[in-house]
LUMDREN-381434 format. One line per 4 residues: number of its first residue (from 0); their letters; for each residue x, y, z of C-alpha. Coordinates in Angstrom, 3 decimals. Last residue first. Layout:
<mikols>
NUM) a) X/Y/Z ~ ...
</mikols>
This chain:
<mikols>
279) egtf) -12.936/-4.603/7.549 ~ -9.411/-4.817/6.273 ~ -9.596/-8.499/5.607 ~ -7.120/-11.341/6.003
275) elei) -9.061/-14.575/5.989 ~ -6.628/-16.929/7.640 ~ -5.651/-20.432/6.643 ~ -3.943/-21.929/9.691
271) thlk) -1.223/-24.091/8.184 ~ -0.199/-27.367/9.816 ~ 3.386/-28.557/9.280 ~ 4.235/-32.028/10.604
267) eheg) 3.103/-33.849/7.452 ~ 5.012/-31.342/5.326 ~ 3.984/-28.767/2.746 ~ 5.921/-25.880/1.226
263) hsls) 5.674/-22.219/2.139 ~ 3.925/-19.043/1.012 ~ 4.081/-16.569/3.862 ~ 1.195/-15.105/5.891
259) ntty) -0.547/-18.486/5.551 ~ -0.412/-19.023/9.301 ~ 1.701/-21.427/11.357 ~ 1.429/-24.585/13.432
255) vksi) 4.285/-27.072/13.810 ~ 3.608/-30.550/15.167 ~ 5.565/-33.268/17.044 ~ 8.682/-31.315/18.006
251) lgnd) 11.422/-33.507/19.514 ~ 11.438/-37.169/18.508 ~ 13.968/-36.712/15.710 ~ 11.726/-37.193/12.672
247) klve) 12.850/-33.956/11.054 ~ 10.564/-30.941/10.790 ~ 12.447/-28.760/13.280 ~ 15.982/-29.793/12.283
243) gsfi) 16.674/-27.271/9.527 ~ 16.592/-27.246/5.713 ~ 12.787/-27.451/5.513 ~ 12.438/-24.442/7.836
239) snec) 14.095/-22.431/5.060 ~ 10.638/-22.124/3.502 ~ 9.871/-19.334/5.963 ~ 7.107/-19.671/8.549
235) htiy) 5.453/-16.523/9.928 ~ 3.093/-16.754/12.914 ~ 5.076/-19.467/14.658 ~ 3.425/-22.126/16.826
231) lsid) 5.352/-25.175/18.013 ~ 4.402/-28.487/19.608 ~ 6.145/-30.525/22.293 ~ 4.688/-33.762/23.713
227) gfgc) 6.329/-34.873/26.956 ~ 8.339/-32.535/29.197 ~ 11.112/-34.062/31.304 ~ 13.664/-31.270/31.647
223) ekla) 15.838/-32.937/28.993 ~ 12.844/-32.849/26.665 ~ 12.499/-29.093/27.273 ~ 16.201/-28.544/26.537
219) taah) 16.008/-30.397/23.217 ~ 12.781/-28.585/22.308 ~ 14.398/-25.208/22.962 ~ 17.542/-26.147/21.032
215) fftg) 15.457/-27.172/18.014 ~ 13.252/-24.095/18.443 ~ 16.187/-21.693/18.349 ~ 17.722/-23.463/15.361
211) grsc) 14.485/-23.171/13.378 ~ 15.799/-22.803/9.832 ~ 13.789/-19.589/9.470 ~ 10.934/-19.322/11.947
207) iddi) 8.956/-16.241/12.943 ~ 6.682/-14.903/15.688 ~ 7.150/-17.198/18.672 ~ 5.214/-19.728/20.755
203) ilis) 6.366/-23.142/22.033 ~ 3.482/-25.340/23.222 ~ 3.972/-27.809/26.087 ~ 2.593/-31.247/26.905
199) kgqy) 3.273/-32.868/30.295 ~ 5.569/-35.897/30.792 ~ 7.064/-34.391/33.952 ~ 5.503/-30.979/34.501
195) deep) 4.195/-31.316/38.070 ~ 7.141/-33.430/39.315 ~ 9.509/-30.545/38.657 ~ 7.616/-28.205/40.965
191) ihyp) 6.470/-25.046/39.132 ~ 8.571/-22.121/40.340 ~ 6.481/-19.439/38.588 ~ 9.500/-18.032/36.736
187) nhie) 10.693/-21.461/35.470 ~ 13.596/-20.603/33.179 ~ 14.949/-23.120/30.647 ~ 18.502/-22.613/29.376
183) lgli) 19.214/-22.871/25.652 ~ 22.174/-24.219/23.739 ~ 25.086/-23.304/21.519 ~ 23.258/-20.851/19.276
179) kgtk) 25.663/-19.577/16.609 ~ 26.176/-15.804/16.463 ~ 29.732/-16.378/15.214 ~ 31.759/-14.260/17.637
175) wdrn) 28.964/-14.072/20.202 ~ 28.864/-17.859/20.582 ~ 25.348/-17.971/21.941 ~ 23.551/-19.393/24.981
171) kegy) 19.881/-18.599/24.550 ~ 17.605/-17.899/27.501 ~ 14.264/-19.662/27.580 ~ 10.786/-19.130/28.955
167) fptr) 8.220/-21.097/30.943 ~ 4.579/-20.118/31.008 ~ 1.548/-21.247/33.030 ~ -1.393/-21.297/30.610
163) iilg) -3.609/-18.341/29.718 ~ -0.515/-16.214/29.206 ~ -1.519/-14.881/25.818 ~ -1.618/-11.182/26.781
159) nyrk) 2.126/-11.225/27.474 ~ 2.831/-12.323/23.917 ~ 5.571/-9.788/23.209 ~ 6.891/-9.902/26.786
155) maga) 7.322/-13.675/26.682 ~ 8.838/-13.360/23.222 ~ 11.386/-10.868/24.552 ~ 12.154/-13.075/27.555
151) dpff) 13.272/-15.847/25.226 ~ 12.036/-19.021/23.517 ~ 8.533/-18.688/25.061 ~ 7.017/-21.881/26.455
147) iydp) 3.379/-22.574/27.321 ~ 2.132/-25.390/29.557 ~ -0.490/-28.132/29.734 ~ -1.297/-27.851/26.034
143) nien) -4.980/-27.650/24.994 ~ -4.743/-28.346/21.224 ~ -7.870/-26.382/20.302 ~ -7.938/-23.852/23.160
139) ilsk) -4.293/-23.029/22.539 ~ -4.976/-22.664/18.812 ~ -7.854/-20.242/19.449 ~ -5.660/-18.278/21.856
135) vide) -2.986/-18.092/19.184 ~ -5.242/-16.686/16.480 ~ -7.045/-14.277/18.822 ~ -3.742/-12.937/20.147
131) vpfq) -2.446/-12.196/16.648 ~ -4.472/-8.971/16.542 ~ -4.098/-7.461/13.029 ~ -1.710/-4.515/13.105
127) ivrd) -2.806/-1.277/11.457 ~ -0.329/0.929/9.591 ~ -1.203/4.422/8.390 ~ 2.437/5.158/7.479
123) iltl) 5.056/2.454/7.955 ~ 8.199/3.479/9.876 ~ 6.930/3.111/13.438 ~ 5.385/-0.289/12.779
119) svds) 8.654/-1.396/11.171 ~ 10.584/-0.309/14.261 ~ 8.305/-2.458/16.417 ~ 10.109/-5.443/14.943
115) hadl) 8.871/-8.892/13.946 ~ 5.409/-7.521/13.207 ~ 2.660/-9.916/14.328 ~ 0.303/-9.299/11.388
111) vyvr) 0.201/-6.292/9.057 ~ -2.517/-4.083/7.546 ~ -1.532/-0.999/5.525 ~ -4.206/1.676/5.151
107) nfgl) -5.086/4.234/2.459 ~ -1.955/3.293/0.580 ~ 0.273/6.082/-0.677 ~ 2.728/4.162/-2.846
103) dnif) 5.485/6.333/-1.377 ~ 4.793/4.819/2.051 ~ 5.496/1.290/0.799 ~ 8.786/2.385/-0.819
99) qtfy) 9.772/4.280/2.338 ~ 9.023/1.088/4.279 ~ 11.428/-0.800/2.034 ~ 14.085/1.903/2.411
95) klth) 14.023/1.802/6.205 ~ 13.805/-1.999/6.299 ~ 16.818/-2.260/3.986 ~ 19.174/-0.251/6.197
91) vehr) 22.180/-0.968/3.986 ~ 25.318/-1.807/5.954 ~ 28.703/-0.256/5.054 ~ 28.184/3.412/5.904
87) pdkt) 25.492/2.750/8.507 ~ 27.773/0.471/10.578 ~ 25.712/-1.079/13.360 ~ 22.490/-1.008/11.368
83) rdmr) 18.919/-1.241/12.579 ~ 15.605/-2.863/11.622 ~ 17.185/-5.377/9.269 ~ 15.105/-8.270/10.580
79) anpi) 11.945/-6.553/9.299 ~ 13.190/-6.805/5.701 ~ 9.807/-8.049/4.455 ~ 6.765/-7.375/6.670
75) ypmi) 4.499/-10.433/6.800 ~ 0.736/-9.849/7.013 ~ 0.730/-7.364/4.100 ~ -2.871/-6.306/3.441
71) ldit) -2.609/-3.130/1.366 ~ -5.601/-0.814/1.033 ~ -6.104/1.268/-2.106 ~ -8.097/4.501/-2.347
67) aanc) -9.296/6.644/-5.252 ~ -8.655/3.998/-7.874 ~ -10.210/5.230/-11.147 ~ -8.919/2.216/-13.033
63) hdrl) -6.427/3.649/-15.542 ~ -3.807/5.779/-13.801 ~ -4.492/4.836/-10.167 ~ -4.965/1.133/-10.743
59) hyvl) -1.932/1.042/-13.052 ~ 0.131/2.872/-10.433 ~ -0.725/0.291/-7.793 ~ -0.142/-2.689/-10.082
55) nyli) 3.257/-1.483/-11.267 ~ 4.602/-1.016/-7.745 ~ 3.102/-4.289/-6.519 ~ 4.655/-6.193/-9.426
51) vqea) 8.049/-4.664/-8.566 ~ 7.721/-5.788/-4.946 ~ 6.560/-9.199/-6.124 ~ 9.974/-9.800/-7.655
47) idew) 11.411/-9.839/-4.116 ~ 10.000/-13.281/-3.338 ~ 7.097/-15.224/-1.844 ~ 5.263/-12.791/0.432
43) lwei) 1.517/-13.064/0.891 ~ 0.490/-9.632/-0.397 ~ -3.198/-8.709/-0.405 ~ -4.264/-5.729/-2.493
39) tyhp) -7.595/-4.078/-1.735 ~ -9.261/-1.713/-4.188 ~ -11.538/1.317/-3.888 ~ -13.105/3.372/-6.684
35) ltya) -16.615/2.033/-5.949 ~ -19.014/1.437/-8.837 ~ -17.245/-0.863/-11.243 ~ -18.792/-2.182/-14.420
31) dedp) -18.693/0.822/-16.768 ~ -14.900/0.914/-16.805 ~ -14.520/-2.773/-17.549 ~ -13.693/-4.961/-14.571
27) ildg) -10.137/-5.451/-13.256 ~ -8.881/-8.904/-12.312 ~ -10.154/-11.098/-15.149 ~ -9.139/-8.479/-17.737
23) mdtl) -5.627/-8.025/-16.349 ~ -3.784/-10.014/-19.018 ~ -0.840/-7.837/-20.022 ~ 1.176/-7.866/-16.818
19) nltg) 4.321/-9.423/-18.296 ~ 7.158/-8.313/-16.058 ~ 10.731/-8.193/-17.348 ~ 12.918/-11.318/-17.447
15) dpff) 14.085/-10.952/-21.064 ~ 11.772/-13.770/-22.173 ~ 8.729/-11.849/-20.864 ~ 7.568/-12.570/-17.338
11) kkav) 4.459/-13.803/-15.554 ~ 3.445/-13.684/-11.885 ~ -0.331/-13.974/-12.181 ~ -2.251/-11.670/-9.825
7) pkgd) -4.550/-13.849/-7.725 ~ -8.150/-12.634/-7.188 ~ -9.263/-11.653/-3.670 ~ -9.719/-7.950/-4.386
3) lylm) -6.324/-7.959/-6.082 ~ -4.158/-10.785/-4.818 ~ -0.361/-10.937/-4.768 ~ 1.616/-14.092/-4.049
</mikols>
């Protein structure tokens, strides 16, 4: 979903599938009504069609609405998974071309949240990353887990500043031919005695969830180790989570916390942290 200065931009189409952006009166004031030639666009990703809407909206603001500067608030960075290619001739580097598209629009600033890849931060001009640490620390203080778990060493490094509870981390066992996760080994870097974490609560922390295979295997391994209540925080939650095991009533993960960086469906286990994304 796209918002212009806090107002939703309707996603409408003509019968041939082209954009219908003909009713902008509620979004953009008459010429004699606005005083500052600055706009803020907020993009909570739903689908690729919004990229075309964004393109048209930006140029309309510049051509007809006296827009001197435009900020883009884009908490989730599309295409961030495709941050490199193994075979450049046969694999399209979509993150590279997406960030070129964003740069060509000439935003004053681009605000993002918990970027999946540092490559995207390098490629986007005038990018500013919102601090995710405050969000997660607030959640930790609210639910007060006994321990923290990171699905891999990379996540542990990423959220190093969040270690305000004793952490455990995982190491995935993959079939490298198929990429399928076969299981997950739990590492205990601080050598916590086994009797100290039996039945204790633990919060899994990571940046993004698709179908949630990593978190299913993590929760399975944590239960086998003797942990009690298991909850999950992911900054960006894709709708594909509904086709995986994470939200099922299988006795593993009790609650999933995420932000509204992506539009996603509702579920009794899924708790959305509604954030006020501002560039101030």
